Biotite code that builds the C-alpha atoms (Angstrom):
import biotite.structure as struc

atoms = struc.array([
    struc.Atom([7.188, 26.307, 12.129], chain_id="A", res_id=1, res_name="MET", atom_name="CA", element="C"),
    struc.Atom([10.131, 26.053, 9.588], chain_id="A", res_id=2, res_name="LYS", atom_name="CA", element="C"),
    struc.Atom([9.142, 25.914, 6.004], chain_id="A", res_id=3, res_name="GLY", atom_name="CA", element="C"),
    struc.Atom([9.441, 22.587, 4.032], chain_id="A", res_id=4, res_name="ASP", atom_name="CA", element="C"),
    struc.Atom([10.115, 21.752, 0.273], chain_id="A", res_id=5, res_name="LEU", atom_name="CA", element="C"),
    struc.Atom([6.401, 22.704, -0.398], chain_id="A", res_id=6, res_name="ILE", atom_name="CA", element="C"),
    struc.Atom([6.491, 25.881, 0.970], chain_id="A", res_id=7, res_name="ASP", atom_name="CA", element="C"),
    struc.Atom([9.523, 26.627, -1.053], chain_id="A", res_id=8, res_name="GLN", atom_name="CA", element="C"),
    struc.Atom([7.797, 25.514, -4.160], chain_id="A", res_id=9, res_name="LEU", atom_name="CA", element="C"),
    struc.Atom([4.815, 27.519, -3.389], chain_id="A", res_id=10, res_name="ILE", atom_name="CA", element="C"),
    struc.Atom([6.495, 30.541, -2.588], chain_id="A", res_id=11, res_name="SER", atom_name="CA", element="C"),
    struc.Atom([8.605, 30.196, -5.920], chain_id="A", res_id=12, res_name="GLU", atom_name="CA", element="C"),
    struc.Atom([5.346, 30.020, -7.974], chain_id="A", res_id=13, res_name="TRP", atom_name="CA", element="C"),
    struc.Atom([3.684, 32.825, -5.871], chain_id="A", res_id=14, res_name="VAL", atom_name="CA", element="C"),
    struc.Atom([6.712, 34.933, -7.009], chain_id="A", res_id=15, res_name="GLU", atom_name="CA", element="C"),
    struc.Atom([6.448, 33.821, -10.553], chain_id="A", res_id=16, res_name="GLU", atom_name="CA", element="C"),
    struc.Atom([2.730, 33.655, -11.157], chain_id="A", res_id=17, res_name="ARG", atom_name="CA", element="C"),
    struc.Atom([0.820, 35.504, -8.524], chain_id="A", res_id=18, res_name="VAL", atom_name="CA", element="C"),
    struc.Atom([-2.365, 34.455, -10.261], chain_id="A", res_id=19, res_name="ASP", atom_name="CA", element="C"),
    struc.Atom([-2.318, 30.902, -9.466], chain_id="A", res_id=20, res_name="LEU", atom_name="CA", element="C"),
    struc.Atom([-4.267, 29.615, -6.353], chain_id="A", res_id=21, res_name="ASP", atom_name="CA", element="C"),
    struc.Atom([-1.515, 27.525, -4.626], chain_id="A", res_id=22, res_name="THR", atom_name="CA", element="C"),
    struc.Atom([-3.829, 26.409, -1.728], chain_id="A", res_id=23, res_name="SER", atom_name="CA", element="C"),
    struc.Atom([-4.607, 23.103, -3.031], chain_id="A", res_id=24, res_name="GLY", atom_name="CA", element="C"),
    struc.Atom([-0.521, 22.343, -3.601], chain_id="A", res_id=25, res_name="MET", atom_name="CA", element="C"),
    struc.Atom([-0.148, 22.963, -0.066], chain_id="A", res_id=26, res_name="ALA", atom_name="CA", element="C"),
    struc.Atom([-2.149, 19.923, 0.767], chain_id="A", res_id=27, res_name="ILE", atom_name="CA", element="C"),
    struc.Atom([-1.585, 17.722, -2.469], chain_id="A", res_id=28, res_name="VAL", atom_name="CA", element="C"),
    struc.Atom([1.934, 18.394, -2.754], chain_id="A", res_id=29, res_name="GLY", atom_name="CA", element="C"),
    struc.Atom([2.480, 17.278, 0.734], chain_id="A", res_id=30, res_name="ARG", atom_name="CA", element="C"),
    struc.Atom([0.334, 14.077, 0.497], chain_id="A", res_id=31, res_name="ILE", atom_name="CA", element="C"),
    struc.Atom([2.406, 13.025, -2.568], chain_id="A", res_id=32, res_name="ILE", atom_name="CA", element="C"),
    struc.Atom([5.704, 13.644, -0.981], chain_id="A", res_id=33, res_name="ARG", atom_name="CA", element="C"),
    struc.Atom([4.688, 11.904, 2.184], chain_id="A", res_id=34, res_name="LEU", atom_name="CA", element="C"),
    struc.Atom([3.139, 9.084, -0.087], chain_id="A", res_id=35, res_name="GLY", atom_name="CA", element="C"),
    struc.Atom([6.738, 8.653, -1.572], chain_id="A", res_id=36, res_name="HIS", atom_name="CA", element="C"),
    struc.Atom([8.410, 8.687, 1.874], chain_id="A", res_id=37, res_name="LEU", atom_name="CA", element="C"),
    struc.Atom([6.042, 6.148, 3.307], chain_id="A", res_id=38, res_name="MET", atom_name="CA", element="C"),
    struc.Atom([6.300, 3.941, 0.480], chain_id="A", res_id=39, res_name="SER", atom_name="CA", element="C"),
    struc.Atom([10.070, 3.912, 0.820], chain_id="A", res_id=40, res_name="SER", atom_name="CA", element="C"),
    struc.Atom([9.787, 3.421, 4.503], chain_id="A", res_id=41, res_name="SER", atom_name="CA", element="C"),
    struc.Atom([7.566, 0.382, 4.077], chain_id="A", res_id=42, res_name="ALA", atom_name="CA", element="C"),
    struc.Atom([9.609, -1.364, 1.301], chain_id="A", res_id=43, res_name="SER", atom_name="CA", element="C"),
    struc.Atom([12.695, -1.099, 3.770], chain_id="A", res_id=44, res_name="GLU", atom_name="CA", element="C"),
    struc.Atom([10.612, -2.623, 6.490], chain_id="A", res_id=45, res_name="VAL", atom_name="CA", element="C"),
    struc.Atom([9.426, -5.531, 4.175], chain_id="A", res_id=46, res_name="LEU", atom_name="CA", element="C"),
    struc.Atom([12.986, -6.096, 2.746], chain_id="A", res_id=47, res_name="LYS", atom_name="CA", element="C"),
    struc.Atom([14.101, -8.515, 5.567], chain_id="A", res_id=48, res_name="PRO", atom_name="CA", element="C"),
    struc.Atom([11.087, -10.260, 5.017], chain_id="A", res_id=49, res_name="HIS", atom_name="CA", element="C"),
    struc.Atom([12.034, -10.838, 1.316], chain_id="A", res_id=50, res_name="GLY", atom_name="CA", element="C"),
    struc.Atom([8.902, -8.957, 0.081], chain_id="A", res_id=51, res_name="LEU", atom_name="CA", element="C"),
    struc.Atom([8.126, -6.107, -2.128], chain_id="A", res_id=52, res_name="SER", atom_name="CA", element="C"),
    struc.Atom([5.427, -3.788, -0.952], chain_id="A", res_id=53, res_name="TYR", atom_name="CA", element="C"),
    struc.Atom([3.257, -5.193, -3.894], chain_id="A", res_id=54, res_name="THR", atom_name="CA", element="C"),
    struc.Atom([3.798, -8.816, -2.730], chain_id="A", res_id=55, res_name="GLU", atom_name="CA", element="C"),
    struc.Atom([3.052, -7.734, 0.846], chain_id="A", res_id=56, res_name="PHE", atom_name="CA", element="C"),
    struc.Atom([-0.056, -6.236, -0.338], chain_id="A", res_id=57, res_name="ASP", atom_name="CA", element="C"),
    struc.Atom([-1.239, -9.445, -2.269], chain_id="A", res_id=58, res_name="ILE", atom_name="CA", element="C"),
    struc.Atom([-0.349, -11.524, 0.852], chain_id="A", res_id=59, res_name="LEU", atom_name="CA", element="C"),
    struc.Atom([-1.989, -9.243, 3.334], chain_id="A", res_id=60, res_name="ALA", atom_name="CA", element="C"),
    struc.Atom([-5.205, -9.180, 1.023], chain_id="A", res_id=61, res_name="THR", atom_name="CA", element="C"),
    struc.Atom([-5.371, -13.051, 1.058], chain_id="A", res_id=62, res_name="LEU", atom_name="CA", element="C"),
    struc.Atom([-4.864, -13.045, 4.858], chain_id="A", res_id=63, res_name="ARG", atom_name="CA", element="C"),
    struc.Atom([-7.312, -10.594, 5.775], chain_id="A", res_id=64, res_name="ARG", atom_name="CA", element="C"),
    struc.Atom([-10.203, -12.279, 3.696], chain_id="A", res_id=65, res_name="LYS", atom_name="CA", element="C"),
    struc.Atom([-9.895, -15.313, 6.251], chain_id="A", res_id=66, res_name="GLY", atom_name="CA", element="C"),
    struc.Atom([-9.737, -19.110, 5.581], chain_id="A", res_id=67, res_name="SER", atom_name="CA", element="C"),
    struc.Atom([-9.360, -20.525, 2.892], chain_id="A", res_id=68, res_name="PRO", atom_name="CA", element="C"),
    struc.Atom([-7.324, -17.602, 2.116], chain_id="A", res_id=69, res_name="TYR", atom_name="CA", element="C"),
    struc.Atom([-8.512, -17.826, -1.714], chain_id="A", res_id=70, res_name="ARG", atom_name="CA", element="C"),
    struc.Atom([-9.399, -15.132, -4.246], chain_id="A", res_id=71, res_name="LEU", atom_name="CA", element="C"),
    struc.Atom([-9.119, -14.825, -7.901], chain_id="A", res_id=72, res_name="THR", atom_name="CA", element="C"),
    struc.Atom([-6.611, -12.481, -9.687], chain_id="A", res_id=73, res_name="PRO", atom_name="CA", element="C"),
    struc.Atom([-9.443, -10.219, -10.545], chain_id="A", res_id=74, res_name="THR", atom_name="CA", element="C"),
    struc.Atom([-10.597, -9.833, -7.158], chain_id="A", res_id=75, res_name="GLN", atom_name="CA", element="C"),
    struc.Atom([-6.968, -9.400, -5.775], chain_id="A", res_id=76, res_name="LEU", atom_name="CA", element="C"),
    struc.Atom([-6.762, -6.484, -8.466], chain_id="A", res_id=77, res_name="SER", atom_name="CA", element="C"),
    struc.Atom([-9.713, -4.815, -7.056], chain_id="A", res_id=78, res_name="LYS", atom_name="CA", element="C"),
    struc.Atom([-8.044, -4.343, -3.654], chain_id="A", res_id=79, res_name="THR", atom_name="CA", element="C"),
    struc.Atom([-4.640, -4.094, -4.494], chain_id="A", res_id=80, res_name="THR", atom_name="CA", element="C"),
    struc.Atom([-5.064, -1.569, -7.519], chain_id="A", res_id=81, res_name="LEU", atom_name="CA", element="C"),
    struc.Atom([-2.398, -3.462, -9.838], chain_id="A", res_id=82, res_name="LEU", atom_name="CA", element="C"),
    struc.Atom([-2.657, -3.982, -13.472], chain_id="A", res_id=83, res_name="THR", atom_name="CA", element="C"),
    struc.Atom([-3.404, -7.231, -14.745], chain_id="A", res_id=84, res_name="SER", atom_name="CA", element="C"),
    struc.Atom([0.253, -7.483, -15.983], chain_id="A", res_id=85, res_name="GLY", atom_name="CA", element="C"),
    struc.Atom([1.430, -6.501, -12.820], chain_id="A", res_id=86, res_name="ALA", atom_name="CA", element="C"),
    struc.Atom([-0.699, -8.883, -10.935], chain_id="A", res_id=87, res_name="MET", atom_name="CA", element="C"),
    struc.Atom([0.413, -11.791, -12.989], chain_id="A", res_id=88, res_name="THR", atom_name="CA", element="C"),
    struc.Atom([4.138, -10.846, -12.621], chain_id="A", res_id=89, res_name="ALA", atom_name="CA", element="C"),
    struc.Atom([3.708, -10.468, -8.695], chain_id="A", res_id=90, res_name="ALA", atom_name="CA", element="C"),
    struc.Atom([1.615, -13.742, -8.556], chain_id="A", res_id=91, res_name="LEU", atom_name="CA", element="C"),
    struc.Atom([4.483, -15.511, -10.446], chain_id="A", res_id=92, res_name="ASN", atom_name="CA", element="C"),
    struc.Atom([7.118, -14.182, -8.054], chain_id="A", res_id=93, res_name="ARG", atom_name="CA", element="C"),
    struc.Atom([5.005, -15.311, -4.874], chain_id="A", res_id=94, res_name="LEU", atom_name="CA", element="C"),
    struc.Atom([4.475, -18.834, -6.268], chain_id="A", res_id=95, res_name="GLU", atom_name="CA", element="C"),
    struc.Atom([8.192, -19.230, -7.053], chain_id="A", res_id=96, res_name="LYS", atom_name="CA", element="C"),
    struc.Atom([8.810, -18.347, -3.342], chain_id="A", res_id=97, res_name="LYS", atom_name="CA", element="C"),
    struc.Atom([6.125, -20.887, -2.575], chain_id="A", res_id=98, res_name="GLU", atom_name="CA", element="C"),
    struc.Atom([4.192, -18.451, -0.655], chain_id="A", res_id=99, res_name="LEU", atom_name="CA", element="C"),
    struc.Atom([0.923, -18.793, -2.864], chain_id="A", res_id=100, res_name="ILE", atom_name="CA", element="C"),
    struc.Atom([-0.410, -21.575, -5.254], chain_id="A", res_id=101, res_name="SER", atom_name="CA", element="C"),
    struc.Atom([-2.772, -21.210, -7.957], chain_id="A", res_id=102, res_name="ARG", atom_name="CA", element="C"),
    struc.Atom([-5.594, -23.652, -8.951], chain_id="A", res_id=103, res_name="GLN", atom_name="CA", element="C"),
    struc.Atom([-7.946, -23.803, -11.952], chain_id="A", res_id=104, res_name="HIS", atom_name="CA", element="C"),
    struc.Atom([-11.492, -23.447, -10.926], chain_id="A", res_id=105, res_name="SER", atom_name="CA", element="C"),
    struc.Atom([-13.810, -26.225, -10.813], chain_id="A", res_id=106, res_name="ASP", atom_name="CA", element="C"),
    struc.Atom([-16.254, -24.514, -12.805], chain_id="A", res_id=107, res_name="THR", atom_name="CA", element="C"),
    struc.Atom([-14.486, -22.328, -15.255], chain_id="A", res_id=108, res_name="ASP", atom_name="CA", element="C"),
    struc.Atom([-11.052, -23.677, -16.569], chain_id="A", res_id=109, res_name="LEU", atom_name="CA", element="C"),
    struc.Atom([-9.978, -20.335, -17.833], chain_id="A", res_id=110, res_name="ARG", atom_name="CA", element="C"),
    struc.Atom([-10.395, -18.869, -14.233], chain_id="A", res_id=111, res_name="SER", atom_name="CA", element="C"),
    struc.Atom([-7.453, -19.840, -11.363], chain_id="A", res_id=112, res_name="ARG", atom_name="CA", element="C"),
    struc.Atom([-7.825, -19.078, -7.915], chain_id="A", res_id=113, res_name="SER", atom_name="CA", element="C"),
    struc.Atom([-5.002, -17.832, -5.748], chain_id="A", res_id=114, res_name="VAL", atom_name="CA", element="C"),
    struc.Atom([-4.622, -19.400, -2.222], chain_id="A", res_id=115, res_name="THR", atom_name="CA", element="C"),
    struc.Atom([-2.220, -18.459, 0.458], chain_id="A", res_id=116, res_name="LEU", atom_name="CA", element="C"),
    struc.Atom([-0.174, -21.390, 1.357], chain_id="A", res_id=117, res_name="ASP", atom_name="CA", element="C"),
    struc.Atom([1.065, -22.228, 4.956], chain_id="A", res_id=118, res_name="LYS", atom_name="CA", element="C"),
    struc.Atom([4.526, -20.709, 4.265], chain_id="A", res_id=119, res_name="LYS", atom_name="CA", element="C"),
    struc.Atom([2.648, -17.426, 3.074], chain_id="A", res_id=120, res_name="GLY", atom_name="CA", element="C"),
    struc.Atom([0.511, -17.633, 6.202], chain_id="A", res_id=121, res_name="ILE", atom_name="CA", element="C"),
    struc.Atom([3.516, -17.656, 8.598], chain_id="A", res_id=122, res_name="LEU", atom_name="CA", element="C"),
    struc.Atom([5.302, -15.013, 6.595], chain_id="A", res_id=123, res_name="LEU", atom_name="CA", element="C"),
    struc.Atom([2.519, -12.578, 6.499], chain_id="A", res_id=124, res_name="ILE", atom_name="CA", element="C"),
    struc.Atom([1.776, -12.961, 10.099], chain_id="A", res_id=125, res_name="GLU", atom_name="CA", element="C"),
    struc.Atom([5.227, -11.654, 11.012], chain_id="A", res_id=126, res_name="VAL", atom_name="CA", element="C"),
    struc.Atom([5.492, -9.172, 8.267], chain_id="A", res_id=127, res_name="ALA", atom_name="CA", element="C"),
    struc.Atom([2.065, -7.634, 9.089], chain_id="A", res_id=128, res_name="ALA", atom_name="CA", element="C"),
    struc.Atom([3.350, -6.873, 12.547], chain_id="A", res_id=129, res_name="VAL", atom_name="CA", element="C"),
    struc.Atom([6.349, -5.144, 11.377], chain_id="A", res_id=130, res_name="ASP", atom_name="CA", element="C"),
    struc.Atom([4.397, -3.221, 8.659], chain_id="A", res_id=131, res_name="ARG", atom_name="CA", element="C"),
    struc.Atom([1.869, -2.087, 11.057], chain_id="A", res_id=132, res_name="PHE", atom_name="CA", element="C"),
    struc.Atom([4.255, -0.780, 13.502], chain_id="A", res_id=133, res_name="GLU", atom_name="CA", element="C"),
    struc.Atom([6.055, 1.012, 10.727], chain_id="A", res_id=134, res_name="GLU", atom_name="CA", element="C"),
    struc.Atom([2.899, 2.794, 9.611], chain_id="A", res_id=135, res_name="ALA", atom_name="CA", element="C"),
    struc.Atom([2.069, 3.759, 13.216], chain_id="A", res_id=136, res_name="SER", atom_name="CA", element="C"),
    struc.Atom([5.574, 5.206, 13.351], chain_id="A", res_id=137, res_name="SER", atom_name="CA", element="C"),
    struc.Atom([4.626, 7.816, 11.112], chain_id="A", res_id=138, res_name="TRP", atom_name="CA", element="C"),
    struc.Atom([1.664, 9.188, 13.314], chain_id="A", res_id=139, res_name="THR", atom_name="CA", element="C"),
    struc.Atom([3.291, 8.942, 16.850], chain_id="A", res_id=140, res_name="THR", atom_name="CA", element="C"),
    struc.Atom([3.884, 12.865, 16.895], chain_id="A", res_id=141, res_name="ALA", atom_name="CA", element="C"),
    struc.Atom([0.055, 13.443, 16.886], chain_id="A", res_id=142, res_name="ILE", atom_name="CA", element="C"),
    struc.Atom([-2.616, 12.413, 19.237], chain_id="A", res_id=143, res_name="SER", atom_name="CA", element="C"),
    struc.Atom([-5.042, 9.656, 18.761], chain_id="A", res_id=144, res_name="LYS", atom_name="CA", element="C"),
    struc.Atom([-7.948, 12.312, 18.567], chain_id="A", res_id=145, res_name="GLU", atom_name="CA", element="C"),
    struc.Atom([-5.922, 14.398, 15.651], chain_id="A", res_id=146, res_name="THR", atom_name="CA", element="C"),
    struc.Atom([-5.033, 11.021, 14.081], chain_id="A", res_id=147, res_name="GLN", atom_name="CA", element="C"),
    struc.Atom([-8.874, 10.139, 13.896], chain_id="A", res_id=148, res_name="PHE", atom_name="CA", element="C"),
    struc.Atom([-9.845, 13.595, 12.640], chain_id="A", res_id=149, res_name="LYS", atom_name="CA", element="C"),
    struc.Atom([-6.970, 13.505, 10.059], chain_id="A", res_id=150, res_name="PHE", atom_name="CA", element="C"),
    struc.Atom([-7.995, 10.078, 8.780], chain_id="A", res_id=151, res_name="ALA", atom_name="CA", element="C"),
    struc.Atom([-11.526, 11.344, 8.458], chain_id="A", res_id=152, res_name="LYS", atom_name="CA", element="C"),
    struc.Atom([-10.333, 14.557, 6.291], chain_id="A", res_id=153, res_name="LEU", atom_name="CA", element="C"),
    struc.Atom([-8.146, 12.398, 4.199], chain_id="A", res_id=154, res_name="LEU", atom_name="CA", element="C"),
    struc.Atom([-11.110, 9.938, 3.574], chain_id="A", res_id=155, res_name="LYS", atom_name="CA", element="C"),
    struc.Atom([-13.492, 13.013, 2.451], chain_id="A", res_id=156, res_name="SER", atom_name="CA", element="C"),
    struc.Atom([-10.792, 13.901, -0.146], chain_id="A", res_id=157, res_name="LEU", atom_name="CA", element="C"),
    struc.Atom([-11.091, 10.274, -1.790], chain_id="A", res_id=158, res_name="GLY", atom_name="CA", element="C"),
])
């Protein structure tokens, strides 16, 4: 197997600092690099839908929660790992695109729920198919059995 960028970086470190244990970087470096590549690929697939990855993530979260497709910004933040400022900015963009709406809570006027609108439902239904196909394209080179084992190994790291 031909060496990659991470092999090169590790080799250079071994030359300069033989005392460093590079075994972790062989895994973590590749995960980070793949994360960047996969994120860019996902963004390209979502671009024709007029969505950023963050916007897709919010719409997908609302959709997969089921009818009435409604959560609070705090609930959304917990599943999307966005800061409150980033969440507010993304929700503003989605509301401007008429994909979501925000309503004040009946019980707490400080709280506003976020609801996936009909236009948002239609968009996420199509965008999700493209996103899942794109995600699957990264794993076609390995068997289903290996994919399962790999997913389990990655889960154990988290």
